[in-house]
Structures are given as C-alpha cells and as structure tokens.
C-alpha positions, 0 to 999 in steps of 0.5 A, spaced: 480 364 472 483 371 470 478 377 470 478 382 464 479 389 466 475 394 462 478 401 461 472 404 463 473 401 471 478 406 472 474 413 471 473 415 478 480 415 479 481 419 472 476 424 474 479 425 481 486 426 478 483 431 473 479 435 478 485 435 483 490 438 477 485 443 475 484 445 483 492 445 483 492 450 477 487 455 480 490 455 487 497 456 484 494 462 480 491 465 486 497 464 490 501 468 484 496 473 484 496 474 492 503 474 493 506 477 487 510 472 484 517 471 486 523 476 485 529 473 482 533 479 481 535 480 488 537 487 488 531 492 485 532 499 484 525 501 487 523 499 494 518 500 499 521 503 505 514 503 509 507 504 508 501 506 513 494 504 512 489 510 512 483 506 511 480 500 508 483 501 501 487 507 502 495 508 504 501 512 504 507 509 502 514 512 502 518 509 497 526 509 495 528 510 488 536 510 487 537 514 494 531 519 493 525 518 497 518 519 495 511 520 499 505 517 495 498 516 496 495 510 494 488 508 493 484 503 489 483 508 483 490 512 483 497 513 485 498 520 487 505 523 488 504 527 495 512 529 496 519 528 494 524 528 499 531 531 497 535 528 503 533 521 506 527 521 511 528 514 513 534 511 512 534 504 508 538 499 512 539 493 507 542 489 513 535 490 517 529 492 512 524 492 517 523 499 519 518 501 525 511 504 523 511 509 529 518 512 526 514 513 519 508 516 523 512 520 527 516 523 521 509 524 517 506 527 523 512 532 523 512 534 516 504 535 516 505 539 522 510 543 519 506 545 513 500 547 517 504 552 521 507 555 514 500 556 512 497 563 514 490 562 518 487 568 514 482 563 512 479 561 519 479 569 520 475 570 513 470 565 515 469 568 522 468 575 519 463 572 514 459 569 520 459 576 523 457 580 517 451 575 516 449 575 523 448 581 527 448 577 534 455 574 533 458 581 531 462 584 537 
C-alpha cells in the first residue's frame, strides 16, 4: 500500500531552510560591514601607513597619498588634518607592508617634542606672574 504524501508534511524542513538563508544573509552583511568588503583593485593610491590608538575611539593615522604623507586625527565624529609631510616620514615598503608601531610612535614623539621646543615658554611665566600679583604670599 502506498501512502499519499501531503505537501504540508515538509513544512519544518522548509522553515529551517528559510531561517538558515535569512541568517546567512545577516551574517554576510555583518561580515562586509565589519571588514569593509573586498578590494579588487590591487593598487590603491591612498594607503594607511600606520596608526596609533589614543583612546577608546580616537586614533592618529599616518596615510600616504601618491608619495606624500599626512598625519590625521580620527574620531567617531570627525577626521582632522594634523600635519603634512613634504618628505616621507616612514618609508612605505611595498614588499613588506607591516611597519612597527614603535617606529611611528618614535617619529610622532620626536615631531611633537620639536614643536613644543619651538613654542615660547611665555605662557608659563605669565601664569606665574599673575599668581604672584593676586597673592602676596607667593610674591618674591
């Protein structure tokens, strides 16, 4: 005796397959959003040389655009241009794109310390002078 098979007996399988396909679509969209998709254009004109995290969502990035390097401050709200370098600060090695973070940190600290040395220290002396004028106990 042959059993007649109703089309409604396969509904659990159809439901599981449908939910699996929807889950796959959501997982694929998360993956593309998380990793930025694929770059099929092997050579790009703009490359991130390196970056340093300064906080939870702040970072400083050194980018290279056609041989010229720019220092950018990146937050969740904006991207700020911090400095342009006429000459290459960190050479971009196409054979080995990995650059040590400590090299960038050393260069950044040297640039920052050089700019601090160039600034006059008049602001510190003016603060000390205003304290001495306001409070006679601190006057010399």
